Biopython code that builds the backbone (N, CA, C, O; Angstrom):
import numpy as np
from Bio.PDB.StructureBuilder import StructureBuilder

atoms = [
    (1, "ASN", "N", (76.434, 187.844, 81.988)),
    (1, "ASN", "CA", (77.730, 188.484, 82.013)),
    (1, "ASN", "C", (78.005, 189.083, 80.647)),
    (1, "ASN", "O", (77.369, 188.714, 79.659)),
    (2, "LYS", "N", (78.919, 189.975, 80.593)),
    (2, "LYS", "CA", (79.181, 190.711, 79.357)),
    (2, "LYS", "C", (80.482, 190.276, 78.682)),
    (2, "LYS", "O", (81.150, 191.091, 78.044)),
    (3, "ASN", "N", (80.844, 189.008, 78.816)),
    (3, "ASN", "CA", (82.040, 188.529, 78.124)),
    (3, "ASN", "C", (81.803, 188.577, 76.624)),
    (3, "ASN", "O", (80.757, 188.152, 76.132)),
    (4, "ALA", "N", (82.762, 189.085, 75.922)),
    (4, "ALA", "CA", (82.643, 189.212, 74.477)),
    (4, "ALA", "C", (82.720, 187.844, 73.809)),
    (4, "ALA", "O", (83.304, 186.902, 74.345)),
    (5, "ILE", "N", (82.122, 187.762, 72.638)),
    (5, "ILE", "CA", (82.238, 186.564, 71.819)),
    (5, "ILE", "C", (83.575, 186.666, 71.090)),
    (5, "ILE", "O", (83.843, 187.681, 70.446)),
    (6, "PRO", "N", (84.416, 185.643, 71.176)),
    (6, "PRO", "CA", (85.720, 185.725, 70.512)),
    (6, "PRO", "C", (85.579, 186.049, 69.024)),
    (6, "PRO", "O", (84.779, 185.438, 68.315)),
    (7, "PHE", "N", (86.353, 186.999, 68.576)),
    (7, "PHE", "CA", (86.435, 187.429, 67.173)),
    (7, "PHE", "C", (85.151, 188.069, 66.645)),
    (7, "PHE", "O", (84.999, 188.236, 65.435)),
    (8, "ASP", "N", (84.230, 188.429, 67.538)),
    (8, "ASP", "CA", (82.999, 189.095, 67.116)),
    (8, "ASP", "C", (83.337, 190.522, 66.711)),
    (8, "ASP", "O", (84.056, 191.220, 67.426)),
    (9, "ARG", "N", (82.828, 190.951, 65.583)),
    (9, "ARG", "CA", (83.077, 192.319, 65.117)),
    (9, "ARG", "C", (82.178, 193.329, 65.829)),
    (9, "ARG", "O", (82.455, 194.529, 65.818)),
    (10, "ASN", "N", (81.110, 192.843, 66.443)),
    (10, "ASN", "CA", (80.205, 193.727, 67.175)),
    (10, "ASN", "C", (80.727, 193.960, 68.588)),
    (10, "ASN", "O", (81.479, 193.143, 69.120)),
    (11, "PRO", "N", (80.323, 195.085, 69.200)),
    (11, "PRO", "CA", (80.727, 195.347, 70.589)),
    (11, "PRO", "C", (79.994, 194.409, 71.551)),
    (11, "PRO", "O", (78.954, 193.857, 71.194)),
    (12, "PRO", "N", (80.518, 194.221, 72.763)),
    (12, "PRO", "CA", (79.900, 193.302, 73.726)),
    (12, "PRO", "C", (78.439, 193.610, 74.050)),
    (12, "PRO", "O", (77.672, 192.695, 74.354)),
    (13, "LEU", "N", (78.043, 194.876, 73.992)),
    (13, "LEU", "CA", (76.657, 195.218, 74.301)),
    (13, "LEU", "C", (75.710, 194.994, 73.126)),
    (13, "LEU", "O", (74.498, 195.152, 73.274)),
    (14, "ASN", "N", (76.244, 194.629, 71.963)),
    (14, "ASN", "CA", (75.438, 194.333, 70.783)),
    (14, "ASN", "C", (76.042, 193.126, 70.065)),
    (14, "ASN", "O", (76.469, 193.242, 68.916)),
    (15, "PRO", "N", (76.083, 191.977, 70.724)),
    (15, "PRO", "CA", (76.765, 190.821, 70.140)),
    (15, "PRO", "C", (76.004, 190.240, 68.954)),
    (15, "PRO", "O", (74.798, 190.444, 68.812)),
    (16, "SER", "N", (76.722, 189.521, 68.116)),
    (16, "SER", "CA", (76.101, 188.890, 66.955)),
    (16, "SER", "C", (75.685, 187.452, 67.252)),
    (16, "SER", "O", (75.205, 186.750, 66.362)),
    (17, "GLY", "N", (75.864, 187.017, 68.479)),
    (17, "GLY", "CA", (75.505, 185.647, 68.841)),
    (17, "GLY", "C", (75.507, 185.487, 70.345)),
    (17, "GLY", "O", (75.471, 186.470, 71.085)),
    (18, "ILE", "N", (75.550, 184.249, 70.793)),
    (18, "ILE", "CA", (75.616, 183.974, 72.220)),
    (18, "ILE", "C", (76.876, 183.171, 72.515)),
    (18, "ILE", "O", (77.398, 182.463, 71.654)),
    (19, "ARG", "N", (77.344, 183.294, 73.725)),
    (19, "ARG", "CA", (78.521, 182.553, 74.163)),
    (19, "ARG", "C", (78.072, 181.593, 75.262)),
    (19, "ARG", "O", (77.448, 182.001, 76.242)),
    (20, "LEU", "N", (78.394, 180.335, 75.089)),
    (20, "LEU", "CA", (77.992, 179.316, 76.053)),
    (20, "LEU", "C", (79.225, 178.709, 76.702)),
    (20, "LEU", "O", (80.251, 178.515, 76.051)),
    (21, "GLY", "N", (79.117, 178.416, 77.973)),
    (21, "GLY", "CA", (80.190, 177.733, 78.685)),
    (21, "GLY", "C", (79.804, 176.290, 78.940)),
    (21, "GLY", "O", (78.626, 175.936, 78.901)),
    (22, "SER", "N", (80.790, 175.466, 79.201)),
    (22, "SER", "CA", (80.502, 174.048, 79.390)),
    (22, "SER", "C", (80.784, 173.505, 80.787)),
    (22, "SER", "O", (80.552, 172.314, 80.998)),
    (23, "PRO", "N", (81.269, 174.282, 81.763)),
    (23, "PRO", "CA", (81.599, 173.690, 83.062)),
    (23, "PRO", "C", (80.447, 172.939, 83.729)),
    (23, "PRO", "O", (80.670, 171.872, 84.301)),
    (24, "ALA", "N", (79.246, 173.457, 83.673)),
    (24, "ALA", "CA", (78.124, 172.789, 84.351)),
    (24, "ALA", "C", (77.820, 171.434, 83.735)),
    (24, "ALA", "O", (77.537, 170.474, 84.451)),
    (25, "VAL", "N", (77.877, 171.350, 82.427)),
    (25, "VAL", "CA", (77.554, 170.069, 81.796)),
    (25, "VAL", "C", (78.706, 169.075, 81.880)),
    (25, "VAL", "O", (78.474, 167.869, 81.966)),
    (26, "THR", "N", (79.933, 169.559, 81.856)),
    (26, "THR", "CA", (81.047, 168.622, 82.017)),
    (26, "THR", "C", (81.108, 168.103, 83.447)),
    (26, "THR", "O", (81.536, 166.972, 83.675)),
    (27, "THR", "N", (80.686, 168.912, 84.408)),
    (27, "THR", "CA", (80.606, 168.454, 85.795)),
    (27, "THR", "C", (79.627, 167.289, 85.911)),
    (27, "THR", "O", (79.837, 166.365, 86.697)),
    (28, "ARG", "N", (78.571, 167.342, 85.130)),
    (28, "ARG", "CA", (77.578, 166.259, 85.136)),
    (28, "ARG", "C", (78.081, 165.030, 84.400)),
    (28, "ARG", "O", (77.524, 163.945, 84.569)),
    (29, "GLY", "N", (79.110, 165.170, 83.599)),
    (29, "GLY", "CA", (79.634, 164.034, 82.850)),
    (29, "GLY", "C", (79.222, 164.009, 81.392)),
    (29, "GLY", "O", (79.410, 162.998, 80.715)),
    (30, "PHE", "N", (78.662, 165.108, 80.895)),
    (30, "PHE", "CA", (78.297, 165.163, 79.480)),
    (30, "PHE", "C", (79.555, 165.018, 78.634)),
    (30, "PHE", "O", (80.623, 165.523, 78.980)),
    (31, "ARG", "N", (79.400, 164.319, 77.525)),
    (31, "ARG", "CA", (80.468, 164.182, 76.545)),
    (31, "ARG", "C", (79.951, 164.749, 75.219)),
    (31, "ARG", "O", (78.921, 165.421, 75.184)),
    (32, "GLU", "N", (80.668, 164.473, 74.144)),
    (32, "GLU", "CA", (80.291, 165.038, 72.846)),
    (32, "GLU", "C", (78.857, 164.688, 72.419)),
    (32, "GLU", "O", (78.146, 165.577, 71.951)),
    (33, "PRO", "N", (78.403, 163.441, 72.559)),
    (33, "PRO", "CA", (77.015, 163.153, 72.137)),
    (33, "PRO", "C", (75.975, 163.986, 72.889)),
    (33, "PRO", "O", (74.991, 164.435, 72.301)),
    (34, "GLU", "N", (76.193, 164.187, 74.175)),
    (34, "GLU", "CA", (75.249, 164.987, 74.958)),
    (34, "GLU", "C", (75.324, 166.460, 74.575)),
    (34, "GLU", "O", (74.305, 167.151, 74.575)),
    (35, "MET", "N", (76.514, 166.946, 74.249)),
    (35, "MET", "CA", (76.652, 168.345, 73.829)),
    (35, "MET", "C", (75.954, 168.578, 72.492)),
    (35, "MET", "O", (75.379, 169.642, 72.261)),
    (36, "ILE", "N", (76.007, 167.581, 71.618)),
    (36, "ILE", "CA", (75.280, 167.683, 70.350)),
    (36, "ILE", "C", (73.782, 167.760, 70.627)),
    (36, "ILE", "O", (73.063, 168.527, 69.986)),
    (37, "GLU", "N", (73.319, 166.964, 71.581)),
    (37, "GLU", "CA", (71.904, 167.004, 71.961)),
    (37, "GLU", "C", (71.530, 168.356, 72.569)),
    (37, "GLU", "O", (70.468, 168.900, 72.264)),
    (38, "VAL", "N", (72.395, 168.900, 73.426)),
    (38, "VAL", "CA", (72.152, 170.222, 74.021)),
    (38, "VAL", "C", (72.053, 171.277, 72.919)),
    (38, "VAL", "O", (71.160, 172.125, 72.949)),
    (39, "ALA", "N", (72.960, 171.229, 71.954)),
    (39, "ALA", "CA", (72.927, 172.190, 70.847)),
    (39, "ALA", "C", (71.622, 172.072, 70.065)),
    (39, "ALA", "O", (71.037, 173.082, 69.673)),
    (40, "ALA", "N", (71.169, 170.845, 69.840)),
    (40, "ALA", "CA", (69.908, 170.640, 69.119)),
    (40, "ALA", "C", (68.730, 171.200, 69.912)),
    (40, "ALA", "O", (67.813, 171.784, 69.335)),
    (41, "LEU", "N", (68.755, 171.022, 71.229)),
    (41, "LEU", "CA", (67.681, 171.555, 72.070)),
    (41, "LEU", "C", (67.658, 173.080, 72.028)),
    (41, "LEU", "O", (66.593, 173.689, 71.924)),
    (42, "ILE", "N", (68.832, 173.689, 72.107)),
    (42, "ILE", "CA", (68.916, 175.153, 72.037)),
    (42, "ILE", "C", (68.396, 175.642, 70.694)),
    (42, "ILE", "O", (67.610, 176.588, 70.639)),
    (43, "ALA", "N", (68.829, 175.006, 69.613)),
    (43, "ALA", "CA", (68.391, 175.409, 68.273)),
    (43, "ALA", "C", (66.882, 175.267, 68.123)),
    (43, "ALA", "O", (66.226, 176.122, 67.527)),
    (44, "GLU", "N", (66.338, 174.186, 68.667)),
    (44, "GLU", "CA", (64.889, 173.973, 68.578)),
    (44, "GLU", "C", (64.123, 175.068, 69.310)),
    (44, "GLU", "O", (63.117, 175.569, 68.808)),
    (45, "LEU", "N", (64.596, 175.438, 70.492)),
    (45, "LEU", "CA", (63.921, 176.506, 71.240)),
    (45, "LEU", "C", (64.059, 177.857, 70.558)),
    (45, "LEU", "O", (63.108, 178.638, 70.529)),
    (46, "LEU", "N", (65.228, 178.136, 70.014)),
    (46, "LEU", "CA", (65.419, 179.422, 69.344)),
    (46, "LEU", "C", (64.527, 179.554, 68.113)),
    (46, "LEU", "O", (64.078, 180.653, 67.786)),
    (47, "SER", "N", (64.270, 178.447, 67.435)),
    (47, "SER", "CA", (63.456, 178.521, 66.221)),
    (47, "SER", "C", (61.956, 178.467, 66.507)),
    (47, "SER", "O", (61.151, 178.772, 65.627)),
    (48, "ALA", "N", (61.572, 178.082, 67.723)),
    (48, "ALA", "CA", (60.144, 177.993, 68.052)),
    (48, "ALA", "C", (59.899, 178.462, 69.479)),
    (48, "ALA", "O", (59.173, 177.817, 70.235)),
    (49, "HIS", "N", (60.507, 179.586, 69.845)),
    (49, "HIS", "CA", (60.468, 180.065, 71.229)),
    (49, "HIS", "C", (59.078, 180.449, 71.727)),
    (49, "HIS", "O", (58.863, 180.552, 72.934)),
    (50, "ASP", "N", (58.144, 180.659, 70.823)),
    (50, "ASP", "CA", (56.799, 181.058, 71.242)),
    (50, "ASP", "C", (55.780, 179.925, 71.099)),
    (50, "ASP", "O", (54.577, 180.152, 71.223)),
    (51, "ASN", "N", (56.257, 178.715, 70.841)),
    (51, "ASN", "CA", (55.386, 177.560, 70.660)),
    (51, "ASN", "C", (55.366, 176.738, 71.948)),
    (51, "ASN", "O", (56.358, 176.101, 72.303)),
    (52, "THR", "N", (54.238, 176.759, 72.634)),
    (52, "THR", "CA", (54.122, 176.080, 73.928)),
    (52, "THR", "C", (54.393, 174.585, 73.820)),
    (52, "THR", "O", (55.030, 174.010, 74.702)),
    (53, "GLU", "N", (53.924, 173.953, 72.760)),
    (53, "GLU", "CA", (54.154, 172.513, 72.593)),
    (53, "GLU", "C", (55.642, 172.210, 72.456)),
    (53, "GLU", "O", (56.136, 171.243, 73.036)),
    (54, "THR", "N", (56.350, 173.027, 71.697)),
    (54, "THR", "CA", (57.790, 172.832, 71.533)),
    (54, "THR", "C", (58.504, 173.038, 72.856)),
    (54, "THR", "O", (59.387, 172.260, 73.218)),
    (55, "ILE", "N", (58.129, 174.077, 73.571)),
    (55, "ILE", "CA", (58.759, 174.356, 74.870)),
    (55, "ILE", "C", (58.554, 173.179, 75.817)),
    (55, "ILE", "O", (59.491, 172.758, 76.494)),
    (56, "ASP", "N", (57.342, 172.650, 75.870)),
    (56, "ASP", "CA", (57.059, 171.507, 76.743)),
    (56, "ASP", "C", (57.838, 170.268, 76.313)),
    (56, "ASP", "O", (58.355, 169.535, 77.156)),
    (57, "ALA", "N", (57.925, 170.030, 75.006)),
    (57, "ALA", "CA", (58.663, 168.866, 74.503)),
    (57, "ALA", "C", (60.147, 168.979, 74.835)),
    (57, "ALA", "O", (60.770, 168.002, 75.251)),
    (58, "VAL", "N", (60.708, 170.164, 74.652)),
    (58, "VAL", "CA", (62.122, 170.371, 74.972)),
    (58, "VAL", "C", (62.342, 170.218, 76.474)),
    (58, "VAL", "O", (63.335, 169.629, 76.901)),
    (59, "ARG", "N", (61.423, 170.744, 77.272)),
    (59, "ARG", "CA", (61.542, 170.597, 78.729)),
    (59, "ARG", "C", (61.606, 169.114, 79.117)),
    (59, "ARG", "O", (62.429, 168.719, 79.943)),
    (60, "ARG", "N", (60.736, 168.301, 78.518)),
    (60, "ARG", "CA", (60.747, 166.863, 78.819)),
    (60, "ARG", "C", (62.069, 166.219, 78.399)),
    (60, "ARG", "O", (62.605, 165.374, 79.116)),
    (61, "ARG", "N", (62.591, 166.618, 77.243)),
    (61, "ARG", "CA", (63.868, 166.057, 76.774)),
    (61, "ARG", "C", (65.018, 166.485, 77.678)),
    (61, "ARG", "O", (65.930, 165.700, 77.937)),
    (62, "VAL", "N", (64.981, 167.726, 78.161)),
    (62, "VAL", "CA", (66.015, 168.200, 79.088)),
    (62, "VAL", "C", (65.952, 167.407, 80.389)),
    (62, "VAL", "O", (66.986, 166.996, 80.916)),
    (63, "LEU", "N", (64.751, 167.190, 80.908)),
    (63, "LEU", "CA", (64.607, 166.412, 82.140)),
    (63, "LEU", "C", (65.110, 164.985, 81.955)),
    (63, "LEU", "O", (65.742, 164.429, 82.853)),
    (64, "ALA", "N", (64.835, 164.389, 80.798)),
    (64, "ALA", "CA", (65.324, 163.035, 80.527)),
    (64, "ALA", "C", (66.848, 163.015, 80.436)),
    (64, "ALA", "O", (67.499, 162.128, 80.988)),
    (65, "LEU", "N", (67.409, 163.995, 79.740)),
    (65, "LEU", "CA", (68.866, 164.070, 79.587)),
    (65, "LEU", "C", (69.543, 164.291, 80.927)),
    (65, "LEU", "O", (70.479, 163.571, 81.275)),
    (66, "THR", "N", (69.088, 165.267, 81.672)),
    (66, "THR", "CA", (69.732, 165.557, 82.955)),
    (66, "THR", "C", (69.474, 164.456, 83.973)),
    (66, "THR", "O", (70.265, 164.272, 84.898)),
    (67, "GLY", "N", (68.376, 163.724, 83.814)),
    (67, "GLY", "CA", (68.105, 162.595, 84.696)),
    (67, "GLY", "C", (69.134, 161.486, 84.554)),
    (67, "GLY", "O", (69.388, 160.739, 85.499)),
    (68, "ARG", "N", (69.724, 161.381, 83.373)),
    (68, "ARG", "CA", (70.777, 160.377, 83.145)),
    (68, "ARG", "C", (72.113, 160.814, 83.736)),
    (68, "ARG", "O", (73.018, 159.995, 83.901)),
    (69, "PHE", "N", (72.242, 162.106, 84.056)),
    (69, "PHE", "CA", (73.495, 162.663, 84.567)),
    (69, "PHE", "C", (73.212, 163.520, 85.797)),
    (69, "PHE", "O", (73.331, 164.744, 85.731)),
    (70, "PRO", "N", (72.841, 162.902, 86.915)),
    (70, "PRO", "CA", (72.474, 163.693, 88.101)),
    (70, "PRO", "C", (73.656, 164.467, 88.670)),
    (70, "PRO", "O", (74.813, 164.066, 88.541)),
    (71, "LEU", "N", (73.330, 165.577, 89.296)),
    (71, "LEU", "CA", (74.342, 166.383, 89.976)),
    (71, "LEU", "C", (74.611, 165.786, 91.346)),
    (71, "LEU", "O", (73.706, 165.669, 92.172)),
    (72, "TYR", "N", (75.827, 165.419, 91.572)),
    (72, "TYR", "CA", (76.253, 164.946, 92.885)),
    (72, "TYR", "C", (75.273, 163.917, 93.421)),
    (72, "TYR", "O", (74.934, 162.973, 92.708)),
    (73, "GLY", "N", (74.808, 164.068, 94.651)),
    (73, "GLY", "CA", (73.895, 163.103, 95.234)),
    (73, "GLY", "C", (72.476, 163.603, 95.335)),
    (73, "GLY", "O", (71.665, 163.011, 96.048)),
    (74, "TRP", "N", (72.150, 164.687, 94.635)),
    (74, "TRP", "CA", (70.814, 165.259, 94.744)),
    (74, "TRP", "C", (69.781, 164.284, 94.206)),
    (74, "TRP", "O", (70.023, 163.550, 93.249)),
    (75, "LYS", "N", (68.632, 164.299, 94.845)),
    (75, "LYS", "CA", (67.531, 163.476, 94.378)),
    (75, "LYS", "C", (66.655, 164.298, 93.450)),
    (75, "LYS", "O", (66.269, 165.421, 93.776)),
    (76, "ARG", "N", (66.350, 163.745, 92.315)),
    (76, "ARG", "CA", (65.542, 164.445, 91.327)),
    (76, "ARG", "C", (64.171, 164.815, 91.894)),
    (76, "ARG", "O", (63.617, 165.852, 91.529)),
    (77, "GLU", "N", (63.626, 164.000, 92.764)),
    (77, "GLU", "CA", (62.303, 164.269, 93.323)),
    (77, "GLU", "C", (62.271, 165.565, 94.126)),
    (77, "GLU", "O", (61.206, 166.158, 94.294)),
    (78, "SER", "N", (63.416, 166.010, 94.623)),
    (78, "SER", "CA", (63.446, 167.213, 95.455)),
    (78, "SER", "C", (63.563, 168.494, 94.642)),
    (78, "SER", "O", (63.529, 169.586, 95.209)),
    (79, "VAL", "N", (63.701, 168.379, 93.319)),
    (79, "VAL", "CA", (63.851, 169.549, 92.455)),
    (79, "VAL", "C", (62.508, 169.843, 91.801)),
    (79, "VAL", "O", (61.930, 168.961, 91.165)),
    (80, "PRO", "N", (61.989, 171.086, 91.948)),
    (80, "PRO", "CA", (60.700, 171.412, 91.331)),
    (80, "PRO", "C", (60.791, 171.387, 89.813)),
    (80, "PRO", "O", (61.832, 171.714, 89.243)),
    (81, "ALA", "N", (59.714, 171.003, 89.166)),
    (81, "ALA", "CA", (59.674, 170.923, 87.702)),
    (81, "ALA", "C", (59.533, 172.280, 87.077)),
    (81, "ALA", "O", (59.483, 172.394, 85.853)),
]
sb = StructureBuilder()
sb.init_structure("model")
sb.init_model(0)
sb.init_chain("A")
sb.init_seg("    ")
for serial, (resi, resn, name, xyz) in enumerate(atoms, 1):
    if name == "N":
        sb.init_residue(resn, " ", resi, " ")
    sb.init_atom(name, np.array(xyz, "f"), 0.0, 1.0, " ", f" {name:<3s}", serial, name[0])
structure = sb.get_structure()
């Protein structure tokens, strides 16, 4: 979506950053500690986006984190990796 970053001096089509929403993670029950972990995961991927080992490690950490906070009654086994 093309929502502008609040107070960004750049136009929406050339933003100076990214805008993230929290509804999906708050629905899962994430609180501040989990949001700090999410931010760390994003930062790690942004700094090593072309490193396969980093991508795989972050993927495993995301699966572990989201496994602690399942969506509704879905079974993790039914979701492809």
